[in-house]
C-alpha positions as a printed NumPy array, in Angstrom:
array([[ -5.049, -27.23 ,  -1.856],
       [ -8.848, -27.268,  -2.039],
       [-10.076, -23.729,  -1.72 ],
       [-12.973, -22.844,   0.625],
       [-16.356, -22.448,  -1.186],
       [-16.263, -18.698,  -0.455],
       [-12.936, -18.188,  -1.92 ],
       [-12.449, -16.226,  -5.24 ],
       [-12.018, -19.078,  -7.722],
       [ -9.949, -18.324, -10.752],
       [-12.227, -20.353, -13.136],
       [-14.979, -17.99 , -12.2  ],
       [-13.046, -14.615, -12.532],
       [-15.268, -11.916, -14.195],
       [-12.413, -11.3  , -16.504],
       [-10.704,  -8.115, -17.735],
       [-12.019,  -4.896, -19.221],
       [-10.291,  -5.715, -22.484],
       [-10.559,  -9.454, -23.404],
       [ -7.397, -11.393, -23.915],
       [ -6.547, -14.97 , -24.924],
       [ -6.263, -17.51 , -22.069],
       [ -2.387, -17.586, -22.475],
       [ -0.382, -20.036, -20.488],
       [ -0.803, -22.457, -17.559],
       [ -1.039, -19.558, -14.926],
       [ -4.3  , -18.628, -13.278],
       [ -5.81 , -15.248, -13.966],
       [ -4.573, -13.916, -10.643],
       [ -1.002, -15.304, -11.105],
       [ -0.933, -13.263, -14.381],
       [ -2.119, -10.319, -12.462],
       [  0.582, -10.662,  -9.907],
       [  3.282, -11.095, -12.51 ],
       [  1.861,  -8.071, -14.483],
       [  2.293,  -6.029, -11.252],
       [  5.801,  -7.218, -10.552],
       [  6.959,  -6.147, -13.963],
       [  5.233,  -2.837, -13.811],
       [  7.385,   0.261, -13.908],
       [  5.56 ,   1.674, -10.935],
       [  6.49 ,  -1.317,  -8.96 ],
       [ 10.212,  -0.952,  -9.548],
       [ 10.112,   2.696,  -8.454],
       [  8.876,   1.607,  -5.012],
       [ 12.53 ,   0.756,  -4.248],
       [ 13.399,   4.416,  -3.886],
       [ 10.03 ,   5.614,  -2.164],
       [  9.829,   6.431,   1.481],
       [  8.064,   4.174,   4.102],
       [  9.198,   6.407,   7.004],
       [ 13.037,   7.111,   6.384],
       [ 14.108,   8.664,   3.124],
       [ 16.408,   6.354,   1.057],
       [ 19.588,   8.062,   1.957],
       [ 18.984,   7.872,   5.69 ],
       [ 20.187,   4.11 ,   5.768],
       [ 20.412,   1.013,   3.679],
       [ 18.506,  -1.157,   6.182],
       [ 15.278,   0.764,   6.643],
       [ 12.104,  -0.347,   4.852],
       [ 11.161,   1.265,   1.512],
       [  7.785,   1.025,  -0.178],
       [  9.092,  -2.042,  -2.092],
       [ 10.466,  -3.938,   0.798],
       [  7.255,  -3.113,   2.699],
       [  5.047,  -4.477,  -0.175],
       [  6.94 ,  -7.671,  -0.31 ],
       [  6.464,  -8.089,   3.441],
       [  2.751,  -7.377,   3.132],
       [  2.585, -10.108,   0.347],
       [  4.424, -12.657,   2.541],
       [  1.95 , -12.159,   5.282],
       [ -0.979, -12.145,   3.208],
       [ -0.165, -15.354,   1.534],
       [  0.271, -16.881,   5.044],
       [ -3.106, -15.798,   6.204],
       [ -4.752, -16.841,   2.926],
       [ -3.252, -20.287,   3.19 ],
       [ -4.526, -20.63 ,   6.791],
       [ -8.092, -19.661,   5.54 ],
       [ -7.975, -21.799,   2.403],
       [ -8.37 , -18.836,   0.212],
       [ -6.694, -17.734,  -3.113],
       [ -3.225, -16.898,  -2.204],
       [ -2.353, -15.549,  -5.728],
       [ -5.055, -12.906,  -5.525],
       [ -4.058, -11.813,  -1.934],
       [ -0.446, -11.573,  -3.029],
       [ -1.292,  -9.548,  -6.203],
       [ -3.283,  -7.137,  -4.01 ],
       [ -0.517,  -6.873,  -1.484],
       [  1.999,  -6.111,  -4.14 ],
       [ -0.083,  -3.544,  -5.752],
       [ -1.667,  -1.636,  -2.849],
       [  1.16 ,   1.094,  -2.652],
       [  1.747,   1.632,  -6.318],
       [  0.135,   4.944,  -6.083],
       [  2.199,   6.355,  -3.124],
       [  4.057,   9.581,  -4.05 ],
       [  7.605,  10.272,  -3.   ],
       [  8.261,  10.947,   0.671],
       [  5.399,   8.744,   2.03 ],
       [  2.585,  10.4  ,   3.892],
       [  4.306,  13.822,   3.797],
       [  4.247,  13.76 ,  -0.064],
       [  0.676,  12.592,  -0.033],
       [ -0.392,  15.46 ,   2.218],
       [  1.459,  17.909,  -0.095],
       [ -0.245,  16.621,  -3.178],
       [ -3.569,  16.489,  -1.44 ],
       [ -3.304,  20.175,  -0.594],
       [ -2.209,  21.116,  -4.058],
       [ -4.94 ,  19.021,  -5.59 ],
       [ -7.708,  20.278,  -3.316],
       [ -9.416,  22.449,  -5.936],
       [ -9.43 ,  19.519,  -8.191],
       [-10.758,  16.762,  -6.105],
       [ -7.772,  16.136,  -3.955],
       [ -5.126,  13.193,  -4.036],
       [ -5.455,   9.747,  -2.467],
       [ -2.903,   7.135,  -2.938],
       [ -5.326,   4.252,  -2.947],
       [ -7.166,   5.912,  -5.93 ],
       [ -3.864,   6.693,  -7.532],
       [ -2.912,   2.858,  -7.298],
       [ -5.906,   2.117,  -9.2  ],
       [ -5.082,   4.947, -11.704],
       [ -1.666,   3.542, -12.025],
       [ -2.881,  -0.075, -13.048],
       [ -5.809,   1.028, -15.261],
       [ -4.366,   4.229, -17.007],
       [ -0.803,   5.372, -16.385],
       [  1.135,   2.045, -17.077],
       [  1.729,   1.82 , -20.786],
       [  3.238,  -1.639, -21.258],
       [  0.707,  -2.878, -23.792],
       [ -0.031,  -1.699, -27.372],
       [ -3.675,  -2.179, -27.431],
       [ -4.691,  -0.455, -24.119],
       [ -3.712,   1.749, -21.268],
       [ -2.947,   0.184, -17.856],
       [ -2.225,  -3.327, -16.932],
       [ -5.736,  -4.864, -17.807],
       [ -6.007,  -6.622, -14.47 ],
       [ -8.886,  -8.942, -13.617],
       [-12.096,  -7.478, -12.145],
       [-11.437,  -9.134,  -8.786],
       [ -7.883,  -7.452,  -8.425],
       [ -9.262,  -4.015,  -9.32 ],
       [-12.125,  -4.51 ,  -7.009],
       [ -9.822,  -5.488,  -4.284],
       [ -7.643,  -2.422,  -4.989],
       [-10.577,  -0.014,  -4.943],
       [-12.172,  -1.147,  -1.717],
       [ -9.842,  -3.397,   0.346],
       [-10.371,  -1.066,   3.383],
       [-14.162,  -1.414,   3.129],
       [-17.09 ,  -0.17 ,   1.104],
       [-16.819,   3.203,  -0.578],
       [-19.807,   5.427,  -0.122],
       [-18.161,   8.579,  -1.281],
       [-15.454,   7.439,  -3.855],
       [-12.691,   9.697,  -4.936],
       [-13.071,  11.295,  -8.359],
       [-10.944,   8.779, -10.268],
       [-12.464,   5.808,  -8.584],
       [-16.024,   7.01 ,  -9.363],
       [-14.992,   7.75 , -12.917],
       [-13.593,   4.333, -13.473],
       [-16.514,   2.617, -11.8  ],
       [-18.834,   4.365, -14.172],
       [-17.246,   2.529, -17.162],
       [-16.125,  -0.704, -15.345],
       [-18.583,  -1.263, -12.221],
       [-16.616,  -2.421,  -9.22 ],
       [-19.56 ,  -2.641,  -6.816],
       [-18.16 ,  -0.152,  -4.624],
       [-20.757,  -0.094,  -1.884],
       [-20.213,  -3.738,  -0.84 ],
       [-17.35 ,  -5.285,   0.873],
       [-14.462,  -6.716,  -1.204],
       [-13.518, -10.428,  -1.269],
       [-11.938, -12.113,   1.681],
       [ -8.655, -12.145,  -0.342],
       [ -8.736,  -8.353,  -0.498],
       [ -9.499,  -8.005,   3.213],
       [ -6.387, -10.262,   3.86 ],
       [ -4.187,  -7.745,   1.873],
       [ -5.599,  -4.918,   3.988],
       [ -4.966,  -6.473,   7.496],
       [ -1.498,  -7.877,   6.257],
       [ -0.658,  -4.254,   5.575],
       [ -1.537,  -3.308,   9.082],
       [  0.515,  -6.147,  10.553],
       [  3.492,  -5.468,   8.442],
       [  3.822,  -1.674,   8.845],
       [  3.25 ,  -1.813,  12.62 ],
       [  6.06 ,  -4.291,  13.075],
       [  8.566,  -3.185,  10.657],
       [  8.082,   0.376,  11.935],
       [  8.888,  -0.827,  15.521],
       [ 11.965,  -2.618,  13.915],
       [ 13.048,   0.49 ,  12.042],
       [ 12.451,   2.743,  14.981],
       [ 14.672,   0.571,  17.199],
       [ 17.42 ,   0.664,  14.523],
       [ 16.998,   4.404,  14.288],
       [ 17.423,   4.803,  18.164],
       [ 14.036,   6.62 ,  18.345],
       [ 12.976,   4.391,  21.31 ],
       [ 14.521,   1.503,  23.164],
       [ 13.714,  -2.226,  23.517],
       [ 12.555,  -1.617,  27.059],
       [ 10.136,   1.036,  26.072],
       [  8.496,  -1.169,  23.444],
       [  8.514,  -3.978,  25.967],
       [  5.95 ,  -2.047,  27.948],
       [  3.404,  -2.262,  25.14 ],
       [  0.608,  -5.151,  24.94 ],
       [  1.515,  -8.209,  22.77 ],
       [  5.076,  -6.629,  22.228],
       [  6.005,  -7.173,  25.855],
       [  4.913, -10.91 ,  25.863],
       [  6.854, -11.453,  22.744],
       [  9.921,  -9.897,  24.179],
       [  9.677, -11.911,  27.297],
       [  9.481, -15.036,  25.199],
       [ 12.406, -14.006,  23.079],
       [ 14.558, -13.544,  26.157],
       [ 13.464, -16.786,  27.527],
       [ 14.392, -18.636,  24.388],
       [ 18.014, -17.321,  24.424],
       [ 19.003, -15.816,  27.791],
       [ 22.336, -14.434,  26.531],
       [ 21.075, -13.128,  23.259],
       [ 22.473,  -9.528,  22.574],
       [ 19.88 ,  -6.615,  21.916],
       [ 20.46 ,  -6.608,  18.127],
       [ 19.147, -10.243,  18.035],
       [ 16.406,  -9.856,  20.666],
       [ 14.553,  -7.186,  18.553],
       [ 14.174,  -9.287,  15.458],
       [ 13.295, -12.31 ,  17.457],
       [ 10.55 , -10.151,  19.19 ],
       [  9.197,  -8.854,  15.982],
       [  8.983, -12.385,  14.415],
       [  6.823, -13.505,  17.334],
       [  4.496, -10.544,  17.216],
       [  3.881, -11.145,  13.484],
       [  3.13 , -14.834,  14.158],
       [  0.809, -13.881,  17.055],
       [ -1.038, -11.291,  14.89 ],
       [ -1.342, -13.743,  12.023],
       [ -2.643, -16.349,  14.249],
       [ -5.132, -13.954,  15.866],
       [ -6.56 , -12.833,  12.415],
       [ -6.887, -16.442,  11.119],
       [ -8.796, -17.296,  14.412],
       [-11.08 , -14.265,  14.33 ],
       [-11.807, -14.764,  10.671],
       [-12.651, -18.401,  11.006],
       [-15.036, -17.383,  13.904],
       [-16.86 , -14.863,  11.642],
       [-17.03 , -17.048,   8.625],
       [-18.408, -19.845,  10.753],
       [-21.169, -17.565,  11.931],
       [-21.986, -16.3  ,   8.516],
       [-21.663, -19.574,   6.844],
       [-21.096, -18.162,   3.325],
       [-21.802, -20.383,   0.257],
       [-19.949, -18.22 ,  -2.171],
       [-17.793, -15.09 ,  -2.382],
       [-20.864, -13.078,  -3.038],
       [-22.027, -13.832,   0.566],
       [-18.613, -12.154,   1.808],
       [-19.357,  -9.259,  -0.355],
       [-22.932,  -8.97 ,   0.825],
       [-22.073,  -9.253,   4.625],
       [-22.787,  -6.535,   7.073],
       [-19.168,  -6.417,   8.474],
       [-15.749,  -7.413,   7.316],
       [-14.706, -11.114,   7.804],
       [-10.844, -10.66 ,   8.083],
       [-10.073,  -8.56 ,  11.015],
       [ -8.33 ,  -8.571,  14.385],
       [ -9.941, -10.042,  17.517],
       [-11.254,  -7.249,  19.849],
       [ -8.381,  -7.822,  22.273],
       [ -5.713,  -7.506,  19.329],
       [ -7.548,  -4.616,  17.973],
       [ -7.282,  -2.709,  21.162],
       [ -3.498,  -3.801,  21.561],
       [ -2.851,  -2.644,  17.999],
       [ -4.316,   0.792,  18.639],
       [ -1.923,   1.049,  21.601],
       [  0.974,   0.104,  19.395],
       [ -0.178,   2.614,  16.701],
       [ -0.451,   5.344,  19.239],
       [  3.126,   4.644,  20.577],
       [  4.549,   4.766,  16.951],
       [  2.65 ,   7.886,  16.262],
       [  3.941,   9.758,  19.283],
       [  7.489,   8.335,  19.365],
       [  8.252,   7.825,  15.767],
       [  6.031,   9.486,  13.179],
       [  6.128,  12.693,  15.3  ],
       [  9.675,  12.484,  16.383],
       [ 11.527,  15.69 ,  15.79 ],
       [ 13.908,  14.177,  13.407],
       [ 11.357,  12.709,  11.275],
       [  9.283,  15.748,  11.5  ],
       [ 12.205,  17.805,  10.316],
       [ 12.783,  15.567,   7.363],
       [  9.132,  15.321,   6.478],
       [  8.674,  19.103,   6.48 ],
       [ 11.531,  19.536,   3.992],
       [ 10.275,  16.746,   1.732],
       [  6.791,  18.261,   1.815],
       [  8.285,  21.598,   0.708],
       [ 10.097,  19.718,  -2.173],
       [  6.662,  18.536,  -3.412],
       [  4.879,  21.714,  -2.975],
       [  7.555,  23.607,  -4.912],
       [  7.599,  21.114,  -7.722],
       [  3.67 ,  21.203,  -8.186],
       [  3.725,  25.078,  -8.057],
       [  6.494,  25.38 , -10.576],
       [  5.268,  22.701, -12.932],
       [  1.561,  23.519, -12.812],
       [  2.334,  27.19 , -13.532],
       [  4.856,  26.275, -16.194],
       [  3.898,  22.924, -17.787],
       [  6.408,  23.638, -20.538],
       [  9.056,  22.578, -18.192],
       [  7.474,  19.039, -18.192],
       [  9.251,  16.266, -20.33 ],
       [  7.687,  16.087, -23.882],
       [  5.281,  13.262, -23.382],
       [  3.779,  14.803, -20.25 ],
       [  3.816,  18.284, -21.661],
       [  1.831,  17.278, -24.628],
       [ -0.969,  16.188, -22.177],
       [ -0.972,  19.029, -19.766],
       [ -2.769,  21.703, -21.708],
       [ -2.813,  25.259, -20.456],
       [ -0.785,  26.544, -17.57 ],
       [ -2.76 ,  26.649, -14.378],
       [ -5.609,  24.525, -15.643],
       [ -7.235,  21.491, -14.125],
       [ -5.893,  19.375, -16.873],
       [ -2.387,  20.589, -16.203],
       [ -2.913,  19.837, -12.32 ],
       [ -3.881,  16.233, -13.038],
       [ -0.912,  15.592, -15.306],
       [  1.455,  17.232, -13.003],
       [  0.074,  15.36 , -10.171],
       [  0.454,  12.028, -11.977],
       [  4.037,  13.086, -12.849],
       [  5.047,  13.888,  -9.261],
       [  3.233,  10.896,  -7.715],
       [  5.278,   8.669,  -9.866],
       [  8.527,  10.111,  -8.741],
       [ 10.951,   8.377,  -6.42 ],
       [ 12.397,  10.355,  -3.384],
       [ 15.725,  10.491,  -5.301],
       [ 14.262,  11.701,  -8.49 ],
       [ 12.115,  14.318,  -6.813],
       [ 15.175,  15.692,  -4.914],
       [ 17.19 ,  15.75 ,  -8.125],
       [ 14.172,  17.482, -10.034],
       [ 13.852,  20.038,  -7.289],
       [ 17.601,  20.866,  -7.573],
       [ 17.289,  21.194, -11.174],
       [ 14.359,  23.332, -11.113],
       [ 15.63 ,  25.796,  -8.3  ],
       [ 19.384,  25.925,  -8.703],
       [ 20.545,  28.198, -11.443],
       [ 23.999,  26.495, -11.219],
       [ 22.425,  23.183, -12.31 ],
       [ 21.375,  22.777, -16.033],
       [ 18.421,  21.043, -17.356]])
């Protein structure tokens, strides 16, 4: 496929921080994607919470399945806009690598614990994972991804006027042009994330019995999709209507983004990706009507799912696990495994806080629960 002139072209990539030989027939962004898939942090996403903790059911989304769904949607949009699918896919697969255990509850707990040391943000942690914490190469830390992938990870949600400490630190040695927009491929990964989690959270909420098909049918866009699903198969049981409805909503949202992006790109008339970065607004977004509908859907999910008493109870317990782990390990870094302990320094120090934060952020739900039991139950050794 011939790419649009404003696409990120593999042959014009700004390269990697540590120069490497060209390698095989893969493009630089295909190699980035493959490095991400083989990363230890990517495998750990299998047991990291999206909304429901791993032991609450085998069919609920995890961070891993969410990332794969985001990648599929991102490739679809990139193809429609004639942009580099591999770059969008790599960013989609990497965007949640920095998420701690227990989803946003874990992030809130780590952010509170790290407040005296600059706080915690999963987007910045994702960049930290791929530039520092992964140790799969003999010559350097991190995965040595291309500049374009790192740029997209740092600012796929828009320009960063006040970057987090790690992003600012990394930018000082490998400038990512933080105050401009990212490429259209990175913007695609960001909007694909929105499409994926709204739709799969609706699906998971229905599966968990937090709300009914009739209740979500009252929502904009959702209701039209439900009516169309029923019309397509009049005798379809409820367990088939829900996925049919979700499929139609995703298609509608993907089409809306492609149409709105095409309209904005036609107005901007970008000649290269530099024009996308220099624009005064993002190019890949929902239309105004879809954006309003999306806010209604988000509000419904916030009220009926993310603040449901069952979810609140589980998240409160999960947050407590992270708080206890951080407190014990920060005050007693000698309890860390040897490689982590060697880097932690003195108990209670800023260095110890950073190392403990990295250690906990990398945990899966399962490992965090096991580690909490080992550290708080005298009857469990080690």
